[in-house]
N, C-alpha and C positions, 0 to 999 in steps of 0.2 A: 320829348326833344325836342326840340325844330333842328333843322341840316343842322351843317355847318357851319360856320364863310370862311373865311380868311378877307386879310386887307393886309398889308406893304407886312408880307413873313409873319402872320396873328394868325390864329384861329381862333373865330368867336363861336360862342356856343351860344347861345339863347333859351330858355323852356319858362314855360305857362308854372310860377307858383305863383300861393294864396298868403297872401297875412293878414291879423291886426290890427291893430287898435284898438288900444283902451282908457278907459281916461276915468281916477280914478276920488274920489270925490271932491278934495281938491280943484279939483278941472288937473290934475299935471297926465300930459298922455305918454302910456307908457309903450313901444312895441311890442306883444306879449310873445306874437309867433312871428314867423322870418321868413318860412319856406314851405309850408305845408301845400302837398300834391292837390287833395282837393278845397272846398269848402267845406264839410261838413269835418276833416281834418282838422283845418284851421278854426274851427271854434267847439270845437272837444278839448284843442293844443289851448284855450283861450281858457275856455274854463278851469284845465286842468293845474295853468301860468299862476288862474287869479283864489283857487283855493291853496297850492304853495306857499300865499304871500301872506298868509294866515292875519283877515285883515280881524281886527275890534271889530267894526258894528261893518256891514255892509250898509254903500248909500240907497237909501231911498231916492234921490236922485239926482242928473249929476245934465249941468247946465241946460236948462228943460226940462227938462228930459224926460221921463219917470221907469223909470226901470218895473 
């Protein structure tokens, strides 16, 4: 975390976090991970999120990108 700052009596605390956006086969966007501490953790959590969704069929391509 970054050092705290104050503004008009409020304490402001910023921190660097990773989040992961994923798209399903229909092109719908989901934010699978919102607050991972590392990129590796973010990707691992996103994969677990996808596994928990119990997709009927994994997409072979999304929005022109081959997976």
